[in-house]
C-alpha positions as CSV (number, residue, x, y, z in Angstrom):
1,M,-118.0,-36.5,117.2
2,S,-115.6,-35.0,119.7
3,K,-113.6,-37.3,121.9
4,L,-114.6,-35.3,125.0
5,A,-117.6,-33.4,126.3
6,K,-117.2,-29.6,126.1
7,E,-116.6,-29.2,129.9
8,D,-113.8,-31.9,129.8
9,K,-111.8,-30.4,126.9
10,F,-108.4,-29.1,127.8
11,L,-105.4,-27.6,126.1
12,D,-103.6,-30.7,124.7
13,L,-100.0,-29.7,124.0
14,S,-99.4,-32.9,122.1
15,D,-102.4,-32.3,119.7
16,Y,-100.9,-29.4,117.8
17,G,-101.5,-31.4,114.5
18,R,-105.3,-31.5,115.0
19,S,-106.1,-28.4,112.9
20,F,-104.0,-29.8,110.0
21,G,-105.5,-33.3,110.5
22,R,-109.0,-31.9,110.4
23,F,-108.2,-29.9,107.3
24,F,-106.6,-32.9,105.6
25,A,-109.5,-35.2,106.5
26,N,-112.0,-32.6,105.1
27,Q,-110.2,-32.9,101.7
28,L,-110.7,-36.7,101.8
29,K,-114.2,-37.1,103.2
30,E,-115.8,-37.2,99.8
31,T,-113.2,-39.5,98.3
32,R,-112.5,-43.3,98.4
33,F,-109.7,-42.8,100.9
34,T,-110.3,-44.5,104.2
35,P,-108.8,-43.8,107.6
36,I,-106.6,-46.9,107.1
37,H,-105.1,-45.3,104.0
38,V,-104.3,-42.2,106.1
39,T,-102.7,-44.4,108.8
40,L,-100.5,-45.9,106.2
41,L,-99.6,-42.4,105.0
42,F,-98.3,-41.3,108.4
43,G,-96.3,-44.5,108.5
44,I,-94.6,-43.4,105.2
45,S,-94.0,-39.9,106.7
46,G,-92.2,-41.5,109.6
47,I,-90.1,-43.7,107.3
48,L,-89.1,-40.6,105.4
49,A,-88.0,-38.9,108.6
50,I,-85.9,-41.9,109.5
51,Y,-84.3,-41.8,106.0
52,F,-83.3,-38.1,106.5
53,I,-82.0,-38.7,110.0
54,I,-79.7,-41.4,108.6
55,N,-78.5,-38.9,106.0
56,N,-78.0,-36.2,108.6
57,Q,-80.6,-34.0,106.9
58,Y,-82.2,-33.0,110.2
59,W,-84.4,-30.1,109.0
60,L,-86.1,-32.4,106.6
61,A,-86.3,-35.1,109.3
62,A,-87.9,-32.6,111.6
63,F,-90.4,-31.6,108.9
64,F,-91.6,-35.2,108.3
65,I,-91.7,-35.9,112.0
66,V,-94.1,-33.0,112.6
67,L,-96.0,-33.9,109.4
68,K,-96.4,-37.4,110.8
69,S,-98.1,-36.0,113.8
70,G,-100.5,-34.0,111.6
71,I,-101.4,-36.9,109.5
72,D,-101.8,-39.1,112.6
73,A,-104.5,-36.8,113.7
74,A,-106.3,-37.0,110.3
75,D,-107.2,-40.8,110.4
76,G,-109.4,-40.4,113.5
77,E,-110.9,-37.2,112.1
78,L,-111.7,-38.9,108.8
79,A,-113.3,-41.9,110.7
80,R,-115.6,-39.5,112.6
81,M,-116.5,-37.5,109.5
82,K,-117.4,-40.6,107.6
83,N,-118.9,-42.2,110.7
84,T,-116.7,-45.2,110.2
85,P,-115.1,-45.9,113.5
86,S,-113.1,-49.2,113.7
87,Y,-111.1,-51.2,116.1
88,S,-108.8,-52.3,113.3
89,G,-107.9,-48.7,112.5
90,R,-107.3,-47.8,116.2
91,Y,-105.0,-50.8,116.8
92,L,-103.1,-50.4,113.5
93,D,-102.5,-46.7,114.4
94,S,-101.1,-47.7,117.8
95,V,-99.0,-50.5,116.4
96,F,-97.5,-48.1,113.8
97,D,-96.8,-45.6,116.5
98,I,-94.8,-48.0,118.7
99,I,-92.8,-49.3,115.7
100,L,-91.9,-45.8,114.5
101,N,-90.9,-44.8,118.0
102,F,-88.6,-47.8,118.2
103,L,-87.1,-47.1,114.8
104,F,-86.7,-43.4,115.6
105,L,-84.6,-44.2,118.6
106,M,-82.6,-46.9,116.9
107,T,-81.8,-44.6,114.0
108,I,-80.7,-41.9,116.4
109,C,-78.6,-44.5,118.1
110,Y,-77.1,-45.5,114.8
111,V,-76.0,-41.9,113.8
112,S,-74.9,-40.8,117.3
113,K,-72.6,-42.0,120.0
114,T,-75.5,-43.2,122.1
115,T,-75.2,-46.9,123.1
116,I,-77.9,-49.4,122.2
117,W,-78.7,-50.1,125.9
118,F,-79.4,-46.5,126.6
119,S,-81.5,-46.2,123.4
120,L,-83.6,-49.2,124.5
121,L,-84.0,-47.7,127.9
122,A,-85.2,-44.5,126.3
123,F,-87.7,-46.4,124.2
124,I,-89.1,-48.0,127.3
125,C,-89.2,-44.6,129.0
126,I,-91.0,-43.0,126.0
127,Q,-93.6,-45.8,126.0
128,L,-94.2,-45.5,129.7
129,Q,-94.7,-41.8,129.4
130,G,-97.2,-42.2,126.5
131,T,-99.0,-45.0,128.3
132,L,-99.5,-42.7,131.4
133,Y,-101.0,-40.0,129.2
134,N,-103.2,-42.5,127.4
135,Y,-104.3,-44.2,130.6
136,Y,-105.6,-41.0,132.2
137,Y,-106.9,-39.6,128.8
138,V,-108.9,-42.8,128.0
139,I,-110.4,-42.8,131.5
140,L,-111.5,-39.2,130.9
141,R,-112.9,-40.0,127.5
142,N,-114.9,-43.0,128.8
143,K,-116.4,-40.9,131.6
144,S,-117.1,-37.9,129.5
145,V,-120.7,-37.5,128.5
146,G,-120.9,-38.2,124.8
147,G,-117.2,-38.8,124.6
148,D,-115.5,-41.4,122.4
149,T,-115.5,-44.9,123.9
150,T,-113.7,-46.8,121.1
151,S,-110.7,-46.9,123.3
152,K,-111.0,-48.9,126.5
153,V,-109.3,-48.4,129.9
154,F,-108.7,-52.1,130.2
155,E,-108.0,-54.0,127.0
156,Y,-108.5,-57.6,128.2
157,K,-110.5,-59.2,125.4
158,T,-110.9,-58.9,121.7
159,P,-113.8,-56.4,121.0
160,K,-116.6,-57.3,118.5
161,A,-115.9,-55.9,115.1
162,L,-117.8,-52.8,114.1
163,P,-119.6,-52.4,110.8
164,G,-117.2,-52.2,107.9
165,E,-114.4,-54.3,109.4
166,T,-113.9,-58.0,109.8
167,Q,-113.6,-59.9,113.0
168,K,-110.5,-61.6,111.8
169,S,-108.6,-58.3,111.2
170,V,-109.8,-57.1,114.7
171,D,-108.6,-60.3,116.3
172,V,-105.1,-60.2,114.6
173,L,-104.5,-56.5,115.3
174,F,-105.8,-56.8,118.9
175,K,-103.3,-59.6,119.5
176,I,-100.4,-57.6,118.1
177,Y,-101.6,-54.6,120.1
178,T,-101.7,-56.5,123.4
179,V,-98.3,-58.0,122.8
180,V,-96.5,-54.7,122.1
181,Y,-98.4,-52.6,124.7
182,G,-99.5,-55.0,127.3
183,S,-96.4,-54.8,129.6
184,F,-96.5,-51.0,129.5
185,D,-100.2,-50.9,130.4
186,K,-99.7,-53.3,133.3
187,M,-96.8,-51.2,134.7
188,I,-98.7,-48.0,134.6
189,H,-101.9,-49.6,136.0
190,A,-99.8,-51.0,138.8
191,L,-98.5,-47.6,139.7
192,D,-102.0,-46.1,139.8
193,N,-104.6,-48.8,139.9
194,D,-107.3,-46.6,141.4
195,A,-107.3,-43.9,138.7
196,Y,-110.3,-45.3,136.9
197,K,-112.4,-44.5,140.0
198,V,-111.9,-40.8,139.6
199,K,-115.0,-38.9,138.3
200,T,-113.0,-36.6,136.1
201,F,-109.5,-35.0,135.7
202,P,-109.1,-31.2,136.0
203,N,-108.2,-29.4,132.8
204,W,-105.0,-28.1,134.2
205,F,-103.8,-31.6,135.1
206,M,-104.6,-33.0,131.6
207,T,-102.7,-30.1,130.0
208,L,-99.7,-30.8,132.2
209,L,-100.0,-34.5,131.4
210,S,-100.1,-33.8,127.7
211,I,-96.3,-33.2,127.6
212,Y,-96.2,-37.0,127.7
213,G,-98.5,-37.3,124.6
214,L,-96.8,-38.8,121.5
215,G,-97.2,-35.6,119.5
216,F,-95.3,-33.5,122.1
217,Q,-92.6,-36.2,122.4
218,L,-92.1,-36.1,118.6
219,L,-92.0,-32.3,118.7
220,I,-89.2,-32.4,121.2
221,I,-87.2,-34.7,118.9
222,A,-88.0,-32.5,115.9
223,V,-86.7,-29.4,117.7
224,M,-83.6,-31.1,119.1
225,L,-82.5,-32.6,115.7
226,P,-81.8,-29.4,113.7
227,L,-80.4,-27.7,116.8
228,G,-77.6,-30.3,116.7
229,W,-78.6,-31.8,120.0
230,I,-79.0,-35.4,118.7
231,E,-76.6,-36.7,121.4
232,F,-79.0,-35.4,124.1
233,I,-82.2,-36.9,122.8
234,V,-81.8,-40.3,124.4
235,P,-80.6,-39.0,127.8
236,F,-83.4,-36.4,127.8
237,F,-86.2,-38.9,127.5
238,I,-84.7,-41.1,130.2
239,V,-84.5,-38.2,132.7
240,F,-87.9,-36.9,131.5
241,S,-89.5,-40.1,132.9
242,I,-89.0,-38.9,136.5
243,L,-92.1,-36.8,135.9
244,I,-94.2,-40.1,135.7
245,F,-93.9,-40.4,139.5
246,V,-94.6,-36.7,140.1
247,L,-97.7,-36.8,138.0
248,I,-99.0,-40.0,139.6
249,L,-98.3,-38.5,143.1
250,I,-100.3,-35.3,142.1
251,R,-103.2,-37.5,140.9
252,K,-103.2,-39.5,144.1
253,R,-102.9,-36.6,146.5
254,F,-105.1,-34.0,144.9
255,I,-107.5,-35.7,142.4
256,N,-109.9,-38.2,143.8
């Protein structure tokens, strides 16, 4: 099942790993591997990238960062192929993402001259960027006819476990998810609390917005590392956050 109806599909610049993810999922659909196993695998890829950053092997670090994005796309694809959607998988995926984002920036801080405070600010900026993208994207998915509704616009209460998962695992992962993402969700919602009233978002707007998707953020890091621009990664993502206000202004002025 596609996440969006045909008329709502857009060029997602952050989703470049989708083709690989679909191919990888196809290789696993008749095996005992589950989407959770794939999620754990992309976590390993991220840890390998961190290892290579620490050892100044930036080409290898870039490879595993991009590979992580490809594998990240595979868990959802596998869940759809096996018709085994789960809240546990979705929350675990998101928790892994934020942990890896934090570790990527702390590792860059460790091997560069960047201060810890600027690195923490960059982490907050990256999360706000990604939250804006996810906020509008989930609204679109929920309004799209036949689209994926596993993700909710407002995550206020623990969802009921789906077949194949336990309510306890959903409860625990939902709690972790709300702790690590709750403040970012609230900040973005406060900046544009009427966005959910929009009937749909134009394809051009979603494509522009996708530069804030996690995949594109990681691609920027993967490009900057081997180019020797590691000192500019943290400042870049701080300045890059200015576009948050530009995108919200465009939404409020032109998309109703």
